[in-house]
N, C-alpha and C positions, 0 to 999 in steps of 0.2 A: 547200383543204378549207375556209379561212376565208370565202371567197364561197359555196360549196357549203353552210354551215350559215345563212349569212343567207340568202340565195334560200330554205331548206327552211324556218326562223323564221317569214319574211315570207310564206310562202306557205298556214303553218298558221296565223297570223293571219289571213290571209284568207279562211279555210277559214271560223275559229274568228268570227267579225265577222259572217258569212254568217249561220249559225244562231243568234248567238246574241239575236238580238228577239223569236225565235215557234219556235213546230215542240215538237218531241219531245227537240227535242238544243240545247236554248236554255240550257238550265241547264251541260251539260255545256263550251258553248263559250263560254260567261262567265265561268267560271274557268278556261279556255286563256287566254283575254283577257288576265284580268287576270294568270296566272301569270305571261304573256311578258312584258308591259308592266314588272312590276314588278319583274325582272330583267332589264336588259338586258344584266348583263356575262355572263350564261348563256345569254340568248338575244338575242342580235343579228338587228337586223331593216335592212334597205332603211330610209332614214331621207329620202333625197332624191337626187334624178336623178345627183346624181356618182356616189354607191352601186349603181348602177344594174349588175344582172347582166346583164353583156353574151358572146357567146361570136362569138367575128371568126372568120370562116371565113377559111382560110390557102391555100386550093388545094391543090396538089401535095401541101403538108406534111401532109395529114391523107390522100391515098387509100390508106392500109394499111387506117385505120380504117373510112373512107368504102364498102370493097369489101366489107365486112361488111354492109354495108344494103344493099336490093336499090336502091334511090334516090339513094345517100349522104346524107351529115348536112344536109347546103344542102338537098338537096331535101324531108327531112322535115321541115326545119322549113320550108318555103316550100311543101309540101302541103295538102290534105286536114284529114291526121292531126295536124300540127303544129300544127292550130288547135283542137283537142280539150283542150287544158289550158286554156281560155279560159272564165273566167264567164262567163255569160250574164247576168248583172246587176252593178249596183257593189252 
């Protein structure tokens, strides 16, 4: 759960930073950035490579879960669909 929370906060911070300097969401983005960075206890984020969020593919151990998806978990991360969660710019 801690890794999931850290991942979500990091993603939220990244999205807020993206809109914080222009456009109609700038004010809201700036508020979110301040909220996250001012309270690291409540909003932990990935701060260095050793905290990197990683899903290890474990082969047959995930077979039951994989069968719920057309091309499996690994296939989802390696397919076009797995690349849609990436920001287009820094």
